[in-house]
N, C-alpha and C positions, 0 to 999 in steps of 0.2 A: 697467528700473526700473518698478515698478508705480505706478499713480496714487496709491494710499494712501501709499506710501513717499515719492513725490515731494511730496505735500502735507505730510507730516510734516517733511521736510527744508526745504521752503519756509517753514513756520511757524517752524522752529527758526532758520533763518539770515536770513530777511528778514521779521521779524514786523510785523504790522499789526493794528489793531483800531479799531472804530468804537464811539462812545459817544453815546447820546442824553441830553441834559441840558436842564433847564428854565430855562436862562439864555441871554442873548443871545450872539452870536458873540464880542464883545470880552471878556466875562467868561470864556467858555470858553477862549479863547486865553490869558488871564491865568492861569487854573488850569494850563494846559499849560506856560506859561513857568516858573511856580514849580516844577513837577515836573521839568522839564528842567534847571533851574538846580541843583537838588539833586544831579544826576549830572554836572555840569560840561558840559552841552550848552549852547552859547551861540547866541543868535539870529544869523542870517547874512542881513543885509539887512532891509528893511522888509516889513510884511505887504502882500502884493499879491493882490488878488482873494480875500481870505479865506484865503490860504496863507502860512504862516510857515515858513521853512526854519531848521533848527538844525544845528549841526555840533559835532563833537568833534575836537579837534586842529587842525592848521594845514594850509594847502595843501602845505607841505613834507612833512608826515606822509602826506597823500594821495599825493603823488608816490612816496615810498618804499614805502608800503604797497600801493596799488592799481596804480600804473603799473609800478613795478619789481618788484612781487610780493614784497616783503620782509616782508609781514604775517606770514607763517608764521615767518620768522626772528625777528621781534619777539617772537612768542609763545614761541619756544624759549628765548629769553634772559630771559623773564619780563616783557617790556614789554607791557602790555595796553592802551596808549593809542593804538591805531591810529586812523586817520581815519574819521569816519562823518558822513553827512548824513541828517537825519531831516525828513520833511515832516509838517507839522501843518496841517490845513485844516478849514474849517467849511462846513456846508450848512444852509440854513434848513429847519426842520420846522414843521408847524402848532402843535406844543406846545413848541417851543424850538429847539434847535440840535443837529445831529449833528457831533461832533468826531471826526476820524479821524487816527490817528498811523501813520506807515509809515516803516520803515528803508529808505532809498533806496540808500546805499552804506555799506560798512564792516561786513562780516559778523562781524568779531571783536567788535563792540559789541552784537551781537544780545541776549546775556543782559542787558546793562545796559538796553537799550531795553525788553525784556520787563518788567524790574523797574520801570522808570519808568512804563510803561503801567499796571501793577498798582497802583502808588502813586497814580497819577492817578485811577484808578477809586475808590480809597480816599478821596482828597481830595473827589471829587464826592459820594460817599456820606456822608462826615462833614458836608459842607455841606448835605446834604439836597436836592441838585439832580439826582442821577442818576436818570434814568428807566429806562434799560436799557443794559447793556454787551453789545455783540455778542460773538460767539465770536472767538477769535484766528484769523487767516488769514494767508496769505502776500501780501506786496505784489505778487508776480508775478501774482496773480489779478486785480489792479485793471485797469480799462480802459486802453487806450493813452494816452488824453488825461488820465488822472488825474495829479495832481501827485506822488503817492506811488509811481508805477509805476517800478521800478528799470530796466526794459528797454523803454522806450516804442516804439522802432523795431521790435524783435522782436515785441512784443505787437501792434503795428499790422499787421505782416505776417500774424500768426496770425489776427487778426480778419478781415482781407481774404480769407484762404483759407477762412474759416468754421470754423476749428479751435476 
């Protein structure tokens, strides 16, 4: 598989995107919460170290979809509500905050996550706080210690080898 095709597939199945905004971290996370809620992503736990995890579905959905591999079966019978986890985190910038959204698990929710990110950028633009929206990328390309890295152990091994 070529690197261009791998990048295309990674962006398609594990989307991530960073946005620079001129508000503080709490306000940026509130914008993200509102966008996530519109698509039925619910907060999972408290904000820890600027990271807020969201999920779609229940742990039972995760078990059937990811562990037993029934996600494809769900799609065949028309059920599109497979389990997903999304990481949203902030980093301080001199002019505001960088908010990053990354799909961690649940590839069947990738189109919904992409739509949510697009709407979030629209919300920031409408509020007049968007400084810059980065290009879409794959969460696989995040560093191993990133909260949005879907495969942190594999990425750590690659970074150790210098890949």
